[in-house]
RODO-2510 file (C-alpha; in nm, 4 decimals, decimal comma):
residues 477
     n   res          X          Y          Z
     1     m    -0,0013     0,0022    -0,0196
     2     p     0,1167     0,3682    -0,0894
     3     n     0,1684     0,5904     0,2016
     4     v    -0,1395     0,7919     0,1752
     5     d    -0,0167     1,0482     0,4214
     6     v     0,2418     1,1576     0,1763
     7     l    -0,0176     1,2199    -0,1190
     8     r    -0,2157     1,4119     0,1116
     9     m     0,0546     1,6783     0,1612
    10     t     0,1192     2,0068    -0,0527
    11     i     0,4435     2,0706    -0,2225
    12     s     0,5102     2,3456     0,0247
    13     e     0,4732     2,0440     0,3170
    14     l     0,6456     1,7662     0,1138
    15     s     0,9537     1,9577     0,0074
    16     p     1,0935     2,0136     0,3186
    17     k     1,0745     1,6659     0,4331
    18     i     1,2548     1,5563     0,1375
    19     q     1,5239     1,7780     0,1775
    20     n     1,5668     1,6773     0,5332
    21     k     1,5408     1,3133     0,4093
    22     e     1,2324     1,2572     0,6341
    23     i     1,0676     1,1466     0,3191
    24     s     1,2274     0,9860    -0,0200
    25     p     1,1878     1,0823    -0,3717
    26     l     1,1714     0,6987    -0,4223
    27     e     0,8778     0,6937    -0,1606
    28     a     0,6803     0,9631    -0,2978
    29     t     0,7036     0,8675    -0,6573
    30     e     0,6062     0,5147    -0,5850
    31     a     0,2913     0,6194    -0,3820
    32     a     0,2014     0,8486    -0,6700
    33     l     0,2545     0,5785    -0,9577
    34     t     0,0525     0,3290    -0,7206
    35     e    -0,2032     0,5533    -0,6795
    36     a    -0,2106     0,6659    -1,0331
    37     a    -0,2436     0,3020    -1,1404
    38     r    -0,5314     0,2390    -0,8690
    39     l    -0,7588     0,5390    -0,9528
    40     q    -0,7203     0,5131    -1,3740
    41     p    -1,0055     0,3010    -1,4098
    42     t    -1,2268     0,5479    -1,2338
    43     l    -1,0891     0,8995    -1,3350
    44     n    -0,9211     0,7921    -1,6599
    45     s    -0,6875     1,0893    -1,6223
    46     f    -0,3969     0,9682    -1,7706
    47     i    -0,3233     0,8612    -2,1228
    48     t     0,0320     0,7309    -2,0581
    49     l     0,1775     0,6301    -1,7218
    50     m     0,5609     0,6655    -1,7246
    51     y     0,6410     0,4001    -1,4538
    52     e     0,9847     0,3060    -1,5318
    53     s     1,1221     0,6498    -1,6347
    54     a     0,9518     0,8110    -1,3385
    55     m     1,1171     0,5475    -1,0619
    56     e     1,4474     0,6196    -1,2931
    57     q     1,4075     0,9926    -1,2227
    58     a     1,3317     0,9149    -0,8481
    59     r     1,6510     0,7115    -0,8064
    60     e     1,8477     0,9592    -0,9357
    61     s     1,6780     1,2311    -0,7323
    62     e     1,7671     1,0047    -0,4589
    63     q     2,1326     0,9870    -0,5252
    64     a     2,1464     1,3692    -0,5854
    65     l     2,0083     1,4082    -0,2194
    66     v     2,3202     1,1815    -0,1157
    67     r     2,5736     1,3963    -0,2716
    68     g     2,4075     1,7166    -0,1406
    69     e     2,2703     1,8487    -0,4554
    70     y     1,8967     1,9673    -0,3313
    71     r     1,7613     2,1332    -0,6488
    72     g     1,4649     2,3160    -0,4782
    73     p     1,1433     2,2876    -0,3616
    74     l     1,0405     2,0459    -0,6628
    75     h     1,3341     1,8090    -0,6021
    76     g     1,1880     1,4640    -0,5758
    77     v     0,8345     1,5697    -0,6222
    78     p     0,5991     1,3880    -0,8599
    79     i     0,3884     1,5968    -1,1223
    80     g     0,1785     1,5322    -1,4330
    81     l     0,1795     1,6849    -1,7849
    82     k    -0,0746     1,7517    -2,0252
    83     d    -0,0344     1,5284    -2,3159
    84     n     0,0134     1,8023    -2,5573
    85     l     0,3420     1,9137    -2,4091
    86     a     0,6405     1,7688    -2,5717
    87     t     0,8581     1,5003    -2,3948
    88     a     1,1323     1,3577    -2,5759
    89     g     1,0984     0,9569    -2,6407
    90     v     0,7350     0,9432    -2,4941
    91     t     0,4446     0,9314    -2,6955
    92     t     0,2510     1,2735    -2,7185
    93     t    -0,0871     1,2376    -2,8634
    94     v    -0,2416     1,5884    -2,8155
    95     g    -0,5766     1,3560    -2,7162
    96     s    -0,6334     1,2984    -3,0628
    97     k    -0,5834     0,9495    -3,2960
    98     v    -0,4035     1,1814    -3,5497
    99     l    -0,0982     1,1820    -3,3108
   100     a    -0,1384     0,8695    -3,1754
   101     n     0,2043     0,7378    -3,2405
   102     y     0,3825     1,0606    -3,2305
   103     v     0,6920     1,0671    -3,0206
   104     p     0,8685     1,4071    -2,9989
   105     e     1,2618     1,4109    -3,0185
   106     e     1,2744     1,7144    -2,7467
   107     d     1,1299     1,7967    -2,4513
   108     a     0,8939     2,1409    -2,4069
   109     e     1,1058     2,4214    -2,2302
   110     v     0,8402     2,3822    -1,9599
   111     v     0,9414     2,0465    -1,9091
   112     v     1,3209     2,0990    -1,9188
   113     r     1,2477     2,3417    -1,6539
   114     c     1,0776     2,1118    -1,4291
   115     r     1,3327     1,8202    -1,4990
   116     n     1,6210     2,0560    -1,4002
   117     a     1,4349     2,1691    -1,0719
   118     g     1,3965     1,7945    -0,9932
   119     a     1,0538     1,7390    -1,0268
   120     i     0,9604     1,3793    -1,0962
   121     i     0,7294     1,3228    -1,4226
   122     i     0,4644     1,0359    -1,3642
   123     g     0,2496     1,0502    -1,6767
   124     k     0,0840     1,2361    -1,9779
   125     e    -0,2445     1,3303    -1,8553
   126     n    -0,5824     1,3127    -2,0510
   127     l    -0,7364     1,5994    -2,2300
   128     e    -1,0306     1,7331    -2,4575
   129     e    -0,9082     1,6147    -2,8071
   130     f    -0,6317     1,8791    -2,9417
   131     a    -0,7262     2,0760    -2,6394
   132     a    -1,0135     2,2558    -2,7904
   133     g    -1,3133     2,2323    -2,5401
   134     a    -1,4055     2,2617    -2,1983
   135     t    -1,5196     1,9213    -2,1139
   136     s    -1,2322     1,6516    -2,1255
   137     n    -1,5042     1,4123    -2,2847
   138     n    -1,1978     1,2907    -2,5424
   139     p    -1,3534     1,0843    -2,8073
   140     h    -1,0306     0,8550    -2,8528
   141     y    -0,9212     0,8084    -2,4850
   142     g    -1,2347     0,8181    -2,3016
   143     a    -1,3928     1,1039    -2,1003
   144     v    -1,2118     1,2168    -1,7609
   145     h    -1,4061     1,1919    -1,4475
   146     n    -1,4429     1,4409    -1,1749
   147     p    -1,2949     1,3174    -0,8322
   148     w    -1,5857     1,4998    -0,6814
   149     g    -1,8732     1,3574    -0,8769
   150     l    -1,7886     1,0696    -1,1054
   151     d    -2,0861     1,1544    -1,3401
   152     h    -1,9447     1,5375    -1,4076
   153     v    -1,6677     1,6684    -1,5995
   154     p    -1,3428     1,7824    -1,4630
   155     g    -1,3456     2,0738    -1,6823
   156     g    -1,0967     2,1022    -1,9970
   157     s    -0,9136     2,1126    -2,1969
   158     s    -0,6545     1,9902    -1,8765
   159     g    -0,9129     1,7713    -1,7321
   160     g    -0,6556     1,4835    -1,6641
   161     g    -0,4303     1,7334    -1,4606
   162     g    -0,7200     1,8837    -1,2613
   163     a    -0,8463     1,5420    -1,1586
   164     n    -0,5158     1,3966    -1,0764
   165     v    -0,4395     1,7260    -0,8692
   166     a    -0,7490     1,7093    -0,6651
   167     a    -0,7591     1,3186    -0,6084
   168     g    -0,4457     1,3464    -0,4714
   169     i    -0,2174     1,1428    -0,7332
   170     t     0,0183     1,4370    -0,8503
   171     f     0,1269     1,7327    -0,6439
   172     a     0,1034     1,9511    -0,9409
   173     s     0,0143     1,9057    -1,3102
   174     l     0,1049     2,1517    -1,6044
   175     g    -0,1837     2,1994    -1,8275
   176     t    -0,2374     2,4696    -2,1028
   177     d    -0,4865     2,7342    -2,1097
   178     l    -0,6148     2,8814    -2,4398
   179     g    -0,9507     3,0232    -2,2989
   180     g    -0,9687     2,8767    -1,9465
   181     s    -0,8340     2,5356    -2,0016
   182     v    -0,6311     2,5398    -1,6609
   183     r    -0,8523     2,7728    -1,4439
   184     l    -1,1991     2,5598    -1,5398
   185     p    -1,0397     2,2519    -1,4113
   186     g    -0,9425     2,4594    -1,1288
   187     t    -1,3089     2,5376    -1,0465
   188     f    -1,4656     2,1993    -1,1660
   189     c    -1,1951     2,0015    -0,9472
   190     g    -1,1489     2,2538    -0,6216
   191     v    -0,7759     2,3400    -0,7214
   192     v    -0,5986     2,6127    -0,7794
   193     g    -0,5522     2,7192    -1,1441
   194     l    -0,3028     2,9801    -1,2638
   195     k    -0,2657     3,1400    -1,6113
   196     q     0,0195     3,3822    -1,5587
   197     t     0,0621     3,6834    -1,8119
   198     y     0,1167     3,6146    -2,1603
   199     g     0,4956     3,6133    -2,2398
   200     r     0,5762     3,5024    -1,8732
   201     v     0,6230     3,1464    -1,9751
   202     s     0,7604     2,9849    -2,2371
   203     q     0,5315     2,8093    -2,4848
   204     r     0,8072     2,6194    -2,7184
   205     g     0,7154     2,2669    -2,7222
   206     l     0,3332     2,3226    -2,6753
   207     m     0,2087     2,1404    -2,9515
   208     v    -0,0930     2,1985    -3,2064
   209     t    -0,1433     2,5322    -3,0131
   210     s    -0,3051     2,9132    -3,1463
   211     f    -0,0988     3,1690    -3,2375
   212     n    -0,2370     3,3851    -3,0030
   213     g    -0,3113     3,3701    -2,6539
   214     d    -0,2585     3,0156    -2,5168
   215     h    -0,0543     2,9677    -2,1930
   216     i     0,1024     2,7042    -2,0052
   217     g     0,0167     2,7309    -1,6443
   218     p     0,0116     2,4879    -1,3330
   219     m    -0,2658     2,3024    -1,1393
   220     t    -0,1865     2,2843    -0,7620
   221     r    -0,3425     2,2041    -0,4308
   222     s    -0,2384     2,5576    -0,2709
   223     v    -0,1798     2,9001    -0,3530
   224     a     0,1757     2,8653    -0,2118
   225     d     0,2219     2,5803    -0,4508
   226     s     0,1339     2,7615    -0,7463
   227     a     0,3816     3,0536    -0,6424
   228     l     0,6475     2,7652    -0,6375
   229     m     0,5454     2,5905    -0,9818
   230     l     0,5449     2,9766    -1,1216
   231     q     0,8925     3,0184    -1,0164
   232     v     1,0104     2,7198    -1,2056
   233     l     0,8426     2,7999    -1,5092
   234     a     0,8777     3,1858    -1,5495
   235     g     1,1397     3,3554    -1,7149
   236     n     1,2726     3,4648    -2,0759
   237     d     1,3204     3,1920    -2,3162
   238     p     1,5703     3,3200    -2,6202
   239     l     1,4325     3,0516    -2,8499
   240     d     1,0766     3,1809    -2,7742
   241     p     0,9747     3,4937    -2,9535
   242     s     0,6262     3,5156    -2,7566
   243     t     0,8457     3,5362    -2,3944
   244     v     0,9624     3,8701    -2,2630
   245     p     1,2618     3,9612    -2,1030
   246     v     1,1068     4,0976    -1,7662
   247     a     1,2652     4,0257    -1,4140
   248     v     1,0844     3,7228    -1,2320
   249     p     1,0484     3,8082    -0,8676
   250     d     1,0425     3,5784    -0,5497
   251     y     0,6808     3,4882    -0,6086
   252     s     0,6544     3,2856    -0,2503
   253     s     0,7615     3,6314    -0,0921
   254     f     0,4269     3,7494    -0,1592
   255     i     0,2743     3,4580     0,0333
   256     g     0,1375     3,5674     0,3986
   257     k     0,1345     3,9301     0,3107
   258     g    -0,2357     4,0264     0,3650
   259     i    -0,4215     4,2592     0,1440
   260     k    -0,5390     4,5313     0,3861
   261     g    -0,5676     4,8575     0,1752
   262     l    -0,5655     4,7141    -0,1791
   263     k    -0,8241     4,8150    -0,4085
   264     m    -1,0662     4,5281    -0,5324
   265     g    -1,2454     4,5715    -0,8775
   266     v    -1,5483     4,3999    -0,9230
   267     p    -1,7070     4,4449    -1,2728
   268     s    -2,0526     4,5541    -1,3211
   269     n    -2,1169     4,3926    -1,6747
   270     h    -2,0526     4,0693    -1,8283
   271     f    -1,8840     3,8568    -1,5358
   272     f    -2,1955     3,8363    -1,3142
   273     d    -2,4632     3,8758    -1,6095
   274     m    -2,5336     3,4566    -1,6484
   275     l    -2,4612     3,2693    -1,3524
   276     d    -2,5875     2,9423    -1,1696
   277     s    -2,7519     3,0912    -0,8144
   278     d    -2,5298     2,8871    -0,5944
   279     v    -2,2111     3,0152    -0,8060
   280     e    -2,3271     3,3569    -0,7694
   281     t    -2,3911     3,3161    -0,3939
   282     a    -2,0395     3,1570    -0,3115
   283     v    -1,8387     3,4402    -0,5329
   284     r    -2,0462     3,7382    -0,3221
   285     a    -1,9627     3,5442    -0,0133
   286     s    -1,5787     3,5609    -0,1347
   287     i    -1,6011     3,9412    -0,2243
   288     a    -1,7443     3,9964     0,1517
   289     s    -1,4535     3,8045     0,2820
   290     l    -1,1662     3,9884     0,1147
   291     e    -1,3478     4,3448     0,2033
   292     e    -1,3413     4,2064     0,5822
   293     l    -0,9472     4,1176     0,5159
   294     g    -0,9024     4,4899     0,4276
   295     a    -0,9724     4,5164     0,0666
   296     d    -1,1673     4,8273    -0,0445
   297     l    -1,4593     4,7544    -0,2859
   298     q    -1,4554     4,9252    -0,6079
   299     d    -1,7409     4,8633    -0,8965
   300     v    -1,5792     4,8935    -1,2217
   301     n    -1,7189     4,8818    -1,5777
   302     l    -1,5771     4,7262    -1,8857
   303     p    -1,8253     4,8379    -2,1722
   304     t    -1,6282     4,6896    -2,4652
   305     m    -1,6858     4,3466    -2,3153
   306     e    -1,9979     4,3318    -2,5163
   307     y    -1,7721     4,2827    -2,8311
   308     i    -1,5726     3,9941    -2,6901
   309     g    -1,7397     3,7644    -2,9086
   310     a    -1,5294     3,9339    -3,1813
   311     m    -1,2384     3,7198    -3,0403
   312     r    -1,3809     3,3613    -3,1764
   313     i    -1,3128     3,4996    -3,5391
   314     s    -0,9516     3,5318    -3,5186
   315     a    -0,9486     3,1997    -3,3131
   316     m    -1,1340     3,0362    -3,5957
   317     a    -0,8915     3,1302    -3,8458
   318     d    -0,5994     3,0048    -3,6250
   319     g    -0,7560     2,7156    -3,5530
   320     v    -0,7792     2,6388    -3,9331
   321     v    -0,4060     2,7386    -3,9783
   322     t    -0,3043     2,5045    -3,6998
   323     h    -0,4800     2,2330    -3,7971
   324     e    -0,4360     2,2220    -4,2016
   325     e    -0,1880     1,9755    -4,2546
   326     f    -0,4005     1,7216    -4,0108
   327     l    -0,7202     1,7995    -4,1921
   328     k    -0,5498     1,7684    -4,5569
   329     n    -0,3925     1,3917    -4,4281
   330     h    -0,5928     1,2691    -4,1263
   331     r    -0,9566     1,4217    -4,1557
   332     g    -1,1062     1,0875    -4,0611
   333     d    -0,9111     1,0362    -3,7256
   334     y    -1,0835     1,3489    -3,6062
   335     g    -1,3670     1,3397    -3,3397
   336     p    -1,6806     1,5373    -3,4588
   337     d    -1,6640     1,7958    -3,1778
   338     v    -1,3053     1,9204    -3,2887
   339     f    -1,3807     1,8629    -3,6424
   340     y    -1,7238     2,0705    -3,6663
   341     r    -1,5594     2,3582    -3,4293
   342     t    -1,2345     2,3826    -3,6842
   343     i    -1,3932     2,3729    -4,0404
   344     p    -1,5794     2,7131    -4,0085
   345     g    -1,2718     2,8808    -3,9643
   346     q    -1,1827     2,8484    -4,3402
   347     f    -1,4817     3,1020    -4,4294
   348     v    -1,3058     3,3678    -4,2095
   349     l    -1,2408     3,6792    -4,4187
   350     g    -0,9046     3,8783    -4,3728
   351     r    -1,1210     4,1950    -4,3353
   352     d    -1,3180     4,0126    -4,0220
   353     y    -0,9669     3,8903    -3,9344
   354     s    -0,8414     4,2413    -3,9163
   355     k    -1,1499     4,3689    -3,6864
   356     s    -1,1264     4,0736    -3,4694
   357     l    -0,7308     4,1870    -3,3750
   358     k    -0,8978     4,5697    -3,3660
   359     v    -1,1408     4,4804    -3,1129
   360     q    -0,8916     4,2553    -2,9191
   361     r    -0,6416     4,5498    -2,8933
   362     l    -0,9424     4,7997    -2,7582
   363     i    -1,0559     4,5433    -2,5147
   364     q    -0,6715     4,5319    -2,3912
   365     e    -0,6535     4,8902    -2,3630
   366     e    -0,9914     4,9039    -2,1640
   367     y    -0,8393     4,6794    -1,8914
   368     l    -0,5341     4,8342    -1,8784
   369     r    -0,7095     5,1491    -1,7863
   370     v    -0,9200     4,9627    -1,5274
   371     m    -0,5933     4,8308    -1,3691
   372     q    -0,4888     5,1977    -1,3271
   373     q    -0,7619     5,2250    -1,0760
   374     v    -0,7746     4,8913    -0,8927
   375     d    -0,5216     4,6721    -0,7778
   376     f    -0,7087     4,3407    -0,8718
   377     l    -1,0334     4,2411    -1,0073
   378     v    -1,2691     3,9344    -0,8749
   379     t    -1,5159     3,7607    -1,1054
   380     p    -1,6689     3,3882    -1,0678
   381     t    -1,4069     3,1611    -1,2467
   382     a    -1,7222     2,9985    -1,4510
   383     p    -2,0776     3,0644    -1,4458
   384     v    -2,1693     2,7053    -1,3477
   385     p    -2,0412     2,4329    -1,1511
   386     a    -1,9400     2,1068    -1,3390
   387     p    -2,1722     2,0002    -1,5870
   388     r    -2,2507     1,6210    -1,6416
   389     i    -2,0557     1,4095    -1,8659
   390     d    -2,3564     1,3078    -2,0591
   391     a    -2,5123     1,6995    -2,0774
   392     t    -2,5235     1,8520    -2,4445
   393     y    -2,6966     2,1868    -2,2745
   394     i    -2,7053     2,3638    -1,9599
   395     d    -3,0082     2,5868    -1,8453
   396     i    -2,9284     2,9297    -1,7204
   397     n    -3,2481     3,1189    -1,6410
   398     g    -3,4673     2,9467    -1,8847
   399     e    -3,2037     2,9493    -2,1704
   400     n    -3,0040     2,6585    -2,2992
   401     h    -2,6203     2,7041    -2,3453
   402     r    -2,4420     2,4051    -2,5054
   403     v    -2,1630     2,2420    -2,3091
   404     r    -1,9199     2,1012    -2,6010
   405     g    -1,8504     2,1183    -2,9695
   406     a    -1,9075     2,4093    -3,2077
   407     g    -2,1142     2,7105    -3,0223
   408     s    -2,0120     2,5824    -2,6726
   409     g    -1,8267     2,8690    -2,5422
   410     f    -2,0727     2,9698    -2,2561
   411     i    -1,8668     2,7666    -1,9908
   412     s    -1,5150     2,9640    -2,0448
   413     r    -1,7270     3,3154    -2,0867
   414     n    -1,5410     3,4363    -1,7939
   415     t    -1,2305     3,2817    -1,8633
   416     s    -1,1661     3,3133    -2,2301
   417     p    -1,1255     3,7249    -2,2304
   418     l    -0,8202     3,6877    -1,9944
   419     n    -0,6476     3,5224    -2,2761
   420     a    -0,7489     3,7915    -2,5332
   421     v    -0,6130     4,0332    -2,2951
   422     g    -0,3089     3,8528    -2,1769
   423     l    -0,3340     3,9466    -1,8093
   424     p    -0,2874     3,7048    -1,5274
   425     a    -0,5820     3,5250    -1,3841
   426     i    -0,5826     3,2647    -1,1202
   427     s    -0,8823     3,0369    -0,9955
   428     v    -0,9328     2,9650    -0,6195
   429     p    -1,2050     2,7203    -0,4680
   430     c    -1,4415     2,9133    -0,2804
   431     g    -1,7295     2,6653    -0,1738
   432     t    -1,9394     2,4031    -0,3293
   433     n    -2,2680     2,4100    -0,4662
   434     r    -2,5572     2,2121    -0,3077
   435     a    -2,4808     1,8877    -0,4642
   436     g    -2,1029     1,9255    -0,3353
   437     l    -1,9445     2,0015    -0,6296
   438     p    -1,6758     2,2920    -0,6146
   439     i    -1,6859     2,6437    -0,7253
   440     g    -1,4138     2,8996    -0,7889
   441     v    -1,3418     3,2598    -0,7850
   442     q    -1,1237     3,4029    -1,0377
   443     f    -0,8771     3,6987    -0,9212
   444     i    -0,7208     3,9270    -1,1988
   445     s    -0,4008     4,1489    -1,1432
   446     g    -0,2022     4,3951    -1,3875
   447     p     0,0385     4,2343    -1,6365
   448     f     0,3722     4,0909    -1,5123
   449     n     0,2040     4,1329    -1,1564
   450     e     0,1741     3,7481    -1,0589
   451     g     0,3120     3,8463    -0,7132
   452     l     0,0391     4,0466    -0,5928
   453     l    -0,2184     3,7874    -0,7791
   454     f    -0,0531     3,5170    -0,5304
   455     q    -0,0644     3,7712    -0,2362
   456     v    -0,4251     3,8035    -0,2967
   457     a    -0,5160     3,4634    -0,3284
   458     d    -0,3516     3,3319    -0,0745
   459     s    -0,5125     3,5708     0,1672
   460     y    -0,8390     3,4357     0,0567
   461     e    -0,7277     3,0776     0,0723
   462     k    -0,6885     3,1106     0,4156
   463     v    -1,0609     3,1959     0,4834
   464     s    -1,2184     3,0078     0,2110
   465     p    -1,5207     2,7701     0,3030
   466     s    -1,3478     2,5037     0,0723
   467     q    -1,0511     2,4863     0,3575
   468     g    -1,0548     2,1126     0,4690
   469     l    -1,2933     1,9638     0,2124
   470     c    -1,2156     1,6696     0,0158
   471     p    -1,3482     1,5013    -0,2922
   472     l    -1,5246     1,1727    -0,3058
   473     v    -1,2431     0,9921    -0,4869
   474     s    -0,9079     1,0603    -0,3589
   475     v    -0,6041     0,8996    -0,1819
   476     g    -0,6795     0,6071    -0,0020
   477     q    -1,0667     0,6215    -0,0704
***
């Protein structure tokens, strides 16, 4: 039996024990792999488990400690990778039959950084096909199940990572976020999901991505762990033109600072317009808690959000270009949801694409103006708790909204705008609905100000009603 007490720890709790040789990397890794194998039939959260290479990494990590070579807080810590991040010598499917046998020759830059920091990679995690959707109902590798309710989605497209972190299999998982695909598993699985500023983390080695707005970010069990992960991931990559050579602060130094006197902006439009009643109640309670912690409430207005739908035009065109080669040679291998989301992009006119980018610029300018007035914004992460896996539509105030496939942008309506503007955003658990499913609150800060984001999120996390709650399916259960 694995040591389930080890698997219940956060990285912040585990890493000093590894450093002090109270817990070995081998013990932590073997426990994680055993639990991954045990829960795989229930959660279906992995596409590839890397048992042999993970144990080899763990033995090397153990030997490094004996030599006195401690590499930092991730040393010996088991993590997972979304299966659209390139791993040298390991099949990387992007969740599609199209790439079922693809084996990259090089690791993605974020994988290199995690390895260099001593993290143990235990597997490649299940996701929405081609990372294009919010459910992780994969037509080729099967649906990922939410550990809080097995009949419900874990969010997408990084659903396997969200499920693994929530269930206690991985201590952190790397996902990718083009419209909320790290933050949505965060809110649906009751974990912390971070999308840092666009340009803060290298995208090199992220496969079949958009050319505009994709991010690689961590899912963790605590805000402090998110800060530790970003510390490793952040920084300029001279081979990735999307990264920006901005100094990387000590993110952990922002943990525990408090938020007294900070200006908290609450948008008066868009983000609270269409909400499940339990979500609204939980997020409004979060705002009240932040006021009690000393934040000053200020209503803000974002009128250009009325036109946020225009971002879909450029995204559609990007999607056709990204998939062009695969559609030409492997059209029959696509699942229907991704296929019918992608094909319409071929009808986007150049004029409309340019108008979409113009609207994006106007929305970016508006957010930057608002961030001059407040220190951070607060919104619901998603308008609803996790839908059922078999749901086609969800009903909000008498209106049906599509859950997956073409026209299914409702679930990501509060997360995708931040991909368009590039600002950092983090989802933190803020309670559950009446059925016991997690709800998340989203905090947003100014560009390259992730330290303040951690400061706010950590302060709230300490008073969140989610503290102490566990999913139905987790380590030892």
